[in-house]
N, C-alpha and C positions, 0 to 999 in steps of 0.2 A: 534443392535438397530443405526440407523444413528444420528451421533450428530448434535447439533443446528446450529453449526459453523465449517467450516474447515478454517483454518489460513495456507495460502500459503507462504512459503518463499524461493526465488530465492536465490540460491548462487551460485558464482563464484570467487573461490579463496578468501573464507572469513572467512577461519577458526579461525583467530583471533579476530573476531566478534561473532562468533556463540555460544560461552560458555555463554556469559552476556546476548545476546538475549534469547537463550532458558531456561537458568535460569529464568530470568525474565516472560517468558512466562507461564512457570508451576506454578508459584506462584500466578496467578490469581484466584480471589475468585470464579469468573464464571468458572465451570470446564466443560460446556458441548460442547467440542470441540475437534478435532482431528488436528494434525500438518502435512502438506504435506510439505517436503522440496525437491524442485527440485533442482538437482546441474548440472550446465553448465558446466560439463567435467574440474572439478577444477584439479590442478595439486599440490596443496597444501595438500594433505591429509585429506581434509574435511571430506570426507564421512567416512574413519575409526574413525576419532572423534567422528562424530555423531552417528555412529553405536555403539561403545564402551560407550560413556558417556549418551548417549540419545536413547536407544532401541526403545521407546515408539513413536518416530518419522517415518513417513513412507515416504519412498524415491522412489524418482524417479530418476534414473542416466540418464543424456544424454551424448553421445558420442563425443558432439561437443556442444560449445556455441551457445544457439538457441535464446539468448537475453531475456529479462526482458517479454515481451508481451507473446511469445509463448510458455514460461515455466510458467507461471501462468495460460494460456490457457490450458495447460496438466493436471495442478492438477484441473483446473475447471471442467474439461472432467472426470476426474477419481474420482470424487466425485458427491455428490447428497445432499448435507445439505442443509437447507433452506438460510442460509447466508455464503458470502463468506469474509474472509478477508485476504486482500494482505499486507503482513508485511516486510518491507528492513532486511537483516540479520545484517544490522549496527545499530538496535536501541535497547533501552531498554524499557520495557512498566511498567507502574505504575501497581502495584496490582488488582485496580479497572478498569483500562483501559476496558477489554472488557464487564465487566458487564456495564459500563456506555454508550458505543455504543451501546448495544444491548437494555436498557431500552429505547434509543431515537427512535429506528429502530422499535421496537415492538410496539410503540406508536401510529404510523402512517403507515397504509399500502401503501400509497402513497410515503413514504421517499425508495427511491431506493439505496442512498449513504450516509455513514457518515462518516465525516473528523474527525480525532484526532487534538490535540493541540500538534503539533511536535516543540520541546523545542532544541535548540543546545546544545549538550553534553558538549562542552566546556564552554558553556555559558547559563547555564539553565534557567535563568531569560529572556532570548531572544526567541521569536518566529521564529521557521524556517519556518513554514505553520501552516496554521490553515486551509486549503481548497484550491480548486482554484478559482481565479479571472480571469475576461477575460473583455479585455477592444474592444472598437468601431473596432479599427483595426485589432481584430481577435488575438491579442497578450495575450497569457496565463501566469500568474506569481502566486508563492506563495501567496495568501490572507494574510495580515499582516506581513509578512516576514520582519525581523529585528525590529519590536516592541518588547517593553517592555511585560512581561507578567504579568498580573495580576491574581493572582490566585482566587481573590473573585469571577471572571466571572462564572455564575453558568449555565444561560441559552442557550439552543444551538441557532443556528443563522443561517437563508437562505444564502448557497451560491452557487457558478455557480456547482462545484464539488470537490472530495473528492482527495486529493493527494494519489496515490495508495503506497505510501511509508509506510503509516499505516491505511489503510480504509477498512468500512465495506460495502458490496454491499448485496442488495437482490437478490438472483439466479432469480426471477422472472423477475426482471428488466433485468439482463444479457440475459435471454432467449428472451426477446421481443426486446432489440436492439442490441444484440450480444455483442461478447466478446472483448477482446484487440485486436486491428488491429495489427496482427503480423508483418506488413512490417515495422512498427515504430520500430521494436527492442528493441529500450529503449528510453526513456524520451519522453513525450508528449504523449505517448499512454493512459494515463488516462485522459488527456484533451480531448481527441477523444472521450472515453468513455463519459465523462462528457456530452460533446455536443450533442451526439447522445440521451442521457437522457433526455437533456433539450427539445429537440426536442419532444420527447415523453411525455413529462410533467410530467417526474418523479422529487420530492423534492430532493434535497441534504441538509444535514444540517452539520454545524460545532459542533463539541461535546466540548467543552472547558474542562470539566472534564474527558476527556479520553486523559491522557497525557502520553507523550513520550520523550524520549531522542533520539536525534539522532545523529550520527557522520556522518556529511553531506557528500555527496559524497565518503563514504567511498570504494565504488568499482569503480566506473567510475573516479575518482578525478576531483575535481573542475578544470577548465580551460586547460584539457588536451586535445589534438585534437582529439582523441576519443569521448571525449563527445561534443566538439566544433560542430564537423562535424555532429554528429546526432541533435543536437539542431538546428541548424542552417537549415538541412534540412527539418527536422520535422514541425518546424514554418511554413516553406512554405506549407507542405502537409496540415497540420492542417487546414489553412484558406481555401486552395483550396477545400478540401474534403468537410468540413462542412459549408463554409460561400456561 
Protein backbone atom coordinates (compact mmCIF):
# COMPACT_ATOMS: atom_id res chain seq x y z
CA UNK A 1 0.00 0.00 0.00
CA UNK A 2 1.30 3.44 -0.93
CA UNK A 3 2.01 5.57 2.15
CA UNK A 4 0.41 9.01 2.46
CA UNK A 5 3.79 10.74 2.66
CA UNK A 6 7.30 10.24 1.37
CA UNK A 7 9.99 12.00 3.39
CA UNK A 8 12.98 12.80 1.19
CA UNK A 9 16.39 13.42 2.75
CA UNK A 10 19.26 14.50 0.52
CA UNK A 11 22.66 13.64 1.97
CA UNK A 12 26.20 14.63 1.09
CA UNK A 13 28.79 13.67 3.71
CA UNK A 14 26.31 14.17 6.51
CA UNK A 15 26.84 10.98 8.49
CA UNK A 16 27.42 12.99 11.71
CA UNK A 17 23.87 14.39 11.40
CA UNK A 18 21.98 11.36 10.13
CA UNK A 19 21.61 9.44 13.38
CA UNK A 20 19.81 12.25 15.20
CA UNK A 21 17.74 13.16 12.16
CA UNK A 22 16.49 9.65 11.43
CA UNK A 23 15.87 8.71 15.06
CA UNK A 24 13.66 11.76 15.49
CA UNK A 25 11.86 10.98 12.25
CA UNK A 26 10.97 7.44 13.27
CA UNK A 27 9.51 8.70 16.57
CA UNK A 28 6.66 10.48 14.77
CA UNK A 29 3.11 10.06 16.07
CA UNK A 30 1.97 10.05 12.41
CA UNK A 31 3.37 6.84 10.95
CA UNK A 32 1.94 6.57 7.42
CA UNK A 33 5.17 7.52 5.66
CA UNK A 34 8.27 6.13 4.05
CA UNK A 35 11.75 7.61 4.04
CA UNK A 36 13.86 7.91 0.91
CA UNK A 37 17.45 9.03 1.38
CA UNK A 38 19.25 10.22 -1.75
CA UNK A 39 23.00 10.11 -1.26
CA UNK A 40 25.08 12.40 -3.47
CA UNK A 41 28.29 10.33 -3.62
CA UNK A 42 29.27 10.76 0.03
CA UNK A 43 32.78 9.72 1.04
CA UNK A 44 32.18 9.62 4.82
CA UNK A 45 30.56 6.14 4.91
CA UNK A 46 27.08 7.60 5.24
CA UNK A 47 25.60 4.73 3.23
CA UNK A 48 27.01 1.85 5.31
CA UNK A 49 25.88 3.70 8.45
CA UNK A 50 22.28 4.05 7.22
CA UNK A 51 22.14 0.49 5.86
CA UNK A 52 23.22 -0.91 9.23
CA UNK A 53 21.34 1.38 11.64
CA UNK A 54 18.22 2.24 9.63
CA UNK A 55 17.48 -0.64 7.22
CA UNK A 56 13.89 0.62 6.75
CA UNK A 57 15.20 3.64 4.82
CA UNK A 58 14.98 3.35 1.04
CA UNK A 59 18.25 4.43 -0.58
CA UNK A 60 19.05 6.08 -3.90
CA UNK A 61 22.80 6.04 -4.43
CA UNK A 62 24.26 8.61 -6.83
CA UNK A 63 27.73 8.25 -8.29
CA UNK A 64 28.28 12.01 -8.26
CA UNK A 65 26.94 15.00 -6.35
CA UNK A 66 23.83 15.96 -8.32
CA UNK A 67 22.85 18.75 -5.96
CA UNK A 68 19.87 19.32 -3.70
CA UNK A 69 17.31 20.04 -6.42
CA UNK A 70 18.03 17.09 -8.69
CA UNK A 71 18.33 14.65 -5.78
CA UNK A 72 14.93 15.64 -4.43
CA UNK A 73 13.43 15.25 -7.90
CA UNK A 74 14.86 11.74 -8.15
CA UNK A 75 13.01 10.66 -5.04
CA UNK A 76 9.79 12.40 -6.09
CA UNK A 77 9.87 10.60 -9.46
CA UNK A 78 10.55 7.28 -7.72
CA UNK A 79 7.49 7.52 -5.46
CA UNK A 80 3.77 8.23 -5.78
CA UNK A 81 2.54 9.31 -2.34
CA UNK A 82 -0.08 12.06 -2.09
CA UNK A 83 2.34 14.28 -0.17
CA UNK A 84 6.09 14.86 -0.43
CA UNK A 85 8.17 16.13 2.47
CA UNK A 86 11.68 17.47 1.94
CA UNK A 87 13.85 17.39 5.05
CA UNK A 88 17.46 18.48 5.54
CA UNK A 89 19.81 15.90 7.00
CA UNK A 90 20.94 18.42 9.65
CA UNK A 91 17.53 18.58 11.36
CA UNK A 92 15.80 16.99 14.35
CA UNK A 93 12.01 16.97 14.24
CA UNK A 94 9.45 17.09 17.05
CA UNK A 95 7.39 13.92 17.50
CA UNK A 96 4.20 15.73 16.40
CA UNK A 97 5.87 17.53 13.47
CA UNK A 98 4.50 15.45 10.61
CA UNK A 99 1.05 15.14 12.17
CA UNK A 100 0.80 18.91 12.47
CA UNK A 101 1.81 19.44 8.83
CA UNK A 102 -0.66 16.83 7.62
CA UNK A 103 -3.55 18.26 9.64
CA UNK A 104 -3.10 21.64 7.98
CA UNK A 105 -2.55 20.27 4.48
CA UNK A 106 -5.58 17.97 4.61
CA UNK A 107 -7.89 20.76 5.78
CA UNK A 108 -7.75 22.65 2.44
CA UNK A 109 -7.18 21.06 -0.97
CA UNK A 110 -5.71 24.34 -2.29
CA UNK A 111 -2.86 24.26 0.21
CA UNK A 112 0.07 23.26 -1.96
CA UNK A 113 2.85 23.65 0.62
CA UNK A 114 3.29 23.81 4.38
CA UNK A 115 6.31 25.40 6.05
CA UNK A 116 7.68 24.15 9.37
CA UNK A 117 8.77 26.32 12.31
CA UNK A 118 12.54 25.80 12.00
CA UNK A 119 14.53 26.77 15.09
CA UNK A 120 18.29 27.15 15.42
CA UNK A 121 19.67 24.02 17.11
CA UNK A 122 22.28 26.09 18.98
CA UNK A 123 19.60 28.57 20.09
CA UNK A 124 16.22 26.80 20.07
CA UNK A 125 14.36 29.87 21.29
CA UNK A 126 15.20 31.67 18.03
CA UNK A 127 13.52 31.15 14.66
CA UNK A 128 15.69 30.11 11.74
CA UNK A 129 12.84 30.02 9.21
CA UNK A 130 9.05 29.97 9.29
CA UNK A 131 8.73 29.96 5.51
CA UNK A 132 9.84 32.05 2.55
CA UNK A 133 9.24 35.79 2.24
CA UNK A 134 9.73 37.85 -0.91
CA UNK A 135 10.12 41.62 -1.31
CA UNK A 136 9.21 43.81 -4.28
CA UNK A 137 12.75 43.59 -5.62
CA UNK A 138 12.36 39.83 -5.91
CA UNK A 139 14.75 39.01 -3.05
CA UNK A 140 13.75 35.98 -1.01
CA UNK A 141 14.66 35.37 2.61
CA UNK A 142 13.66 33.28 5.64
CA UNK A 143 10.42 34.73 6.99
CA UNK A 144 10.76 35.69 10.67
CA UNK A 145 14.38 34.52 10.72
CA UNK A 146 16.16 35.82 13.83
CA UNK A 147 12.97 36.47 15.79
CA UNK A 148 12.27 34.93 19.19
CA UNK A 149 10.07 31.86 19.08
CA UNK A 150 6.74 31.98 20.87
CA UNK A 151 5.42 28.43 21.53
CA UNK A 152 1.98 29.91 22.23
CA UNK A 153 1.51 30.58 18.51
CA UNK A 154 -0.83 27.91 17.19
CA UNK A 155 -2.59 29.12 14.04
CA UNK A 156 -1.21 28.63 10.51
CA UNK A 157 -0.29 31.82 8.65
CA UNK A 158 -0.22 32.50 4.89
CA UNK A 159 3.33 32.81 3.49
CA UNK A 160 4.92 33.07 0.06
CA UNK A 161 6.30 29.55 0.25
CA UNK A 162 7.94 26.83 2.34
CA UNK A 163 11.63 26.42 3.07
CA UNK A 164 12.57 23.04 1.58
CA UNK A 165 14.72 22.30 4.62
CA UNK A 166 11.51 21.03 6.25
CA UNK A 167 8.56 21.40 3.89
CA UNK A 168 5.46 19.46 2.96
CA UNK A 169 4.26 19.62 -0.67
CA UNK A 170 1.07 18.33 -2.26
CA UNK A 171 2.03 16.10 -5.18
CA UNK A 172 -0.80 17.40 -7.36
CA UNK A 173 0.68 20.89 -7.00
CA UNK A 174 4.11 19.63 -8.02
CA UNK A 175 2.59 17.87 -11.02
CA UNK A 176 0.91 21.12 -12.09
CA UNK A 177 3.75 23.64 -11.61
CA UNK A 178 6.77 21.35 -12.00
CA UNK A 179 9.40 20.02 -9.61
CA UNK A 180 12.58 21.72 -8.42
CA UNK A 181 14.57 23.45 -11.17
CA UNK A 182 17.73 21.35 -11.33
CA UNK A 183 19.80 24.19 -12.79
CA UNK A 184 19.72 25.85 -9.35
CA UNK A 185 21.70 22.87 -7.92
CA UNK A 186 21.23 24.12 -4.33
CA UNK A 187 19.78 27.21 -2.61
CA UNK A 188 16.68 29.15 -3.69
CA UNK A 189 15.24 26.24 -5.65
CA UNK A 190 12.45 26.25 -3.07
CA UNK A 191 11.82 29.97 -3.69
CA UNK A 192 11.58 29.30 -7.42
CA UNK A 193 9.09 26.49 -6.79
CA UNK A 194 7.11 28.72 -4.41
CA UNK A 195 6.95 31.50 -7.03
CA UNK A 196 5.58 29.14 -9.68
CA UNK A 197 3.00 27.87 -7.17
CA UNK A 198 1.96 31.45 -6.39
CA UNK A 199 1.42 32.19 -10.09
CA UNK A 200 -0.81 29.09 -10.20
CA UNK A 201 -2.75 30.32 -7.13
CA UNK A 202 -1.77 27.55 -4.73
CA UNK A 203 -1.71 28.47 -1.05
CA UNK A 204 1.30 28.11 1.25
CA UNK A 205 0.90 28.09 5.03
CA UNK A 206 3.43 28.39 7.84
CA UNK A 207 2.61 25.88 10.60
CA UNK A 208 4.03 27.09 13.95
CA UNK A 209 3.21 23.81 15.70
CA UNK A 210 5.34 21.77 13.24
CA UNK A 211 8.65 22.29 15.02
CA UNK A 212 12.14 21.42 13.82
CA UNK A 213 15.63 22.00 15.21
CA UNK A 214 18.07 22.93 12.45
CA UNK A 215 21.88 22.88 12.50
CA UNK A 216 21.96 25.76 10.02
CA UNK A 217 24.14 25.22 6.90
CA UNK A 218 25.44 21.93 8.21
CA UNK A 219 26.25 20.82 4.65
CA UNK A 220 26.92 23.98 2.65
CA UNK A 221 28.65 25.89 5.50
CA UNK A 222 27.57 29.49 6.04
CA UNK A 223 29.88 31.98 4.32
CA UNK A 224 31.71 29.34 2.26
CA UNK A 225 32.69 30.16 -1.36
CA UNK A 226 30.48 27.24 -2.46
CA UNK A 227 27.37 28.65 -0.79
CA UNK A 228 28.08 32.30 -1.60
CA UNK A 229 28.57 31.58 -5.30
CA UNK A 230 25.34 29.62 -5.64
CA UNK A 231 23.32 32.14 -3.62
CA UNK A 232 24.62 35.07 -5.66
CA UNK A 233 23.98 33.37 -8.99
CA UNK A 234 20.59 31.94 -8.04
CA UNK A 235 19.23 35.27 -6.77
CA UNK A 236 19.71 36.65 -10.28
CA UNK A 237 18.25 33.54 -11.91
CA UNK A 238 15.23 33.58 -9.56
CA UNK A 239 14.30 37.13 -10.58
CA UNK A 240 15.04 36.66 -14.28
CA UNK A 241 12.98 33.48 -14.45
CA UNK A 242 9.93 34.47 -12.40
CA UNK A 243 9.55 38.23 -12.44
